[in-house]
N, C-alpha and C positions, 0 to 999 in steps of 0.2 A: 378390703384394705381401704386406704384413704390418703389424703394429702395433709401436710402439716397445717395449712391454712384452714382446711375444713375441720380437722380434728380440734382445733382451738376454738371453733365457733360452737360453743356449748349448746346454744338454742337450736340451731339447725341440725347439727350432726346427731345430737341426742334424740331429736324427734324421729330421725330415720331409724336409729337403733331401737328406739322404743316400739316402733311398729313391728319389729321382728321379735323383740322380747315378749310382746303381748299377743302372739299368735294363738289361735284356737287349736293348738296342737301341743302336746307335752314332751314328746321324745326327741329333743334336739338340744344342741348347744351351739353357741356362736364362737367361731374362731376368727380373731382379728390378726392378720399378718401385718405387722408394723415395722418397716425398716428403721434403722437408727438415723439415716440421713436420706432426704429426698433429692434425687438427681434432678428432677423436674423443677422444683422450687428452690433448690440449693439451700435447704434449711434442715435443722435437726427436728426430730419429732419429740413432743412432750405428751405424756399420757395424762389426760384430765381425770378428775375424780369421778365424773359421771360414768366412767367405764368400769368402775369397781362393782362387779355384780357376779353372783355365783354362776350365772348362765353364760358369762362371757369369759373366754380364755384368750389372753393376749400373748402372741408369740412375736418376740423381737427377732427380726431376720437381717442377715448381713446384706443380701443382694436385693437391690431395688430394681425390679423388672417391670415397673410401671403398673398398668392395669392388670397384668398377669399375676401380680402379687396376691390377688384374692384367691387364687387356686394353686398357683405354682408351688408355694411352700407347703400347702396342705397336702398336695399329692406326694411330696417328699416324706411327709410324716406318716401318712395313712398307709397301712399295709394290707388291710382286709379288702380283697378284690370286690366284695359285694357292698362295701360301705357306700351309702348314698351321700353325695356332696351337692349342696345347693348354694349357688352364688347369688349375691345381691349387690346392687349399687349403693353408694353412700349418699346420694343426693335425691333419693326418692322415698315417698311414704307408701307402704304396702298394705293391701287389704288383709284383715286379720285371718282370713281363711287361706292365705297363699300356701302355707305349708300343707294344710289339709288337702287342698286341691292337687298339689304335687304328689302327695301320697296316693290319692285316688287314681291319678293318671299313671303313676308308676305301676300300679297293679294291672292296668290295661296294657301298658307298654314297658315291661320290666327290663328290656334290653335296648332301650332307646334313650337318646338325649332329649329332654323335654323342656320347653319354654313356652312363652306366650307372645313372642314376636320373632319374625324371621324374614328372610329374603329368598325369593326364587322358589315358588312351589314346584315340587317334583310331581308332574302330572302330564298325561297325554291329552288333557282337555284343551281346546283352543282358548278357553276363557280362564286359564290358570292365572293365579295371582302372582304379582311380584313382591309387593310390600304387604306383609301379613301381620296385622296387629290385633284385630277384633274379628273373630271368625264364627260362622254358624256351625262349623264342625272341625274336628281335628284334621290337620293337613301336614304332609311331609314337606320339608324345605331343604334347600341347599346350604343356607347359612342360618344358624340360630343366633338371634340377638340376645345378649345377656342382661340388658338393663331391666327387664321385667322379672328377672330371676330365671335361672336355668338349673336343671338337676341332672346329675350324672352318677355313674358308678365308677369306683376307682379303677376297675379293670378296663374301662374304655380307653385309658391313656397308657402309652408306653414311653420309653425313655427318649424317643425322638421329640416329644413335646418340649422337654426341657431345653433342647437345642434351639428349636425355632422360636420359643417364647423369648429368648434373649436377643433375637434378631429382629423380629417384627412386633411393633407396638400394638397392632390391631388384634386384641385377644379373641374377638368373635370369629374372625377369619381363620386364625391359627387353630383354635379349638375345633371349629367346624371341619377344617381340613383333616385334623387328627381323627375325628369321628368317621369321616369318609374313608380314610386310609384303612381304618380298622373295621369297616363294614357296619358301623353303628348308624342307624337311621336317626334323623333329627325331626322331631315332631313339634309343631306349634299347636298348642292345645286350645280348644275353645273354652271360654270361661262360662261356667253354668249360669244360666239366666240372662246372659248378654243379649241385647236386642238391637244395639247400635253397631253396625258392622262397617262403618266408615273407617278407613285407615287413618289412625291418629296415635300420637305418642302416649297421651295420658288416658289410657283405658285399662280395665282390670288386667292384672291385680294392682296396677299403679293407681293410687287415689289422689296423689298430689306430687308436684315437683318442687324441690327446695331451690329457691333462687341463689345462685352462686356466681362469683365474679367471672369464672371461666372454668371450663372442663379441661381435663388433661388433653383430650383430642383437639379441642379448639386451640389450646396453647401451642401444640405441636404444629398444627396447620398454619397458624399465624406466623410462626418462626420459620416456615418453609423447610421443615426438617425433611431429610431425604429417606428416613427410615420408614419404609412403607411395607 
């Protein structure tokens, strides 16, 4: 999903979508969940021409549930419990092998939620990590961060997710709590060939960040919103 101000910025938003369209992987389609009206920006959405593509399916949705829109409405449509759903952010450029690496990691961890960034390593080691972004090996975490893309199976979610997604704006925390409740382990995967293991935002599979006026999270914090 996205915001009206971002959708109208053809240059930046198109760049982000193009990195997904041009993945080195063939078996996928892009689902865009676009509300009719943005609660956050108090604007209507208009669909630009650059979104007209055979690989892109646009779903207009009534409920604007903020960042949860990227998966909330997809979960309502998808009925196959084994269907793999991968979420992306709208302000990042992704490595062309992102989907391929997700597919490889899912073969190793078929019943886990998988991403490339997280918080709170689950480990008995005294040197366990808190902020995990670039790793030498795959590690289990308490919270999976979605900005670098995350993959799930439909069966990982139950109807309680729809309740809490409308209450709490932090989709990473709500989804991670849902995984924990249902006994789904969360894995931050190491990117093949990575050699720089410093904790940082722009590391694989993110190859660049699109400069935007403000993120949804920043707007909410600036307005001192109480919905945490």
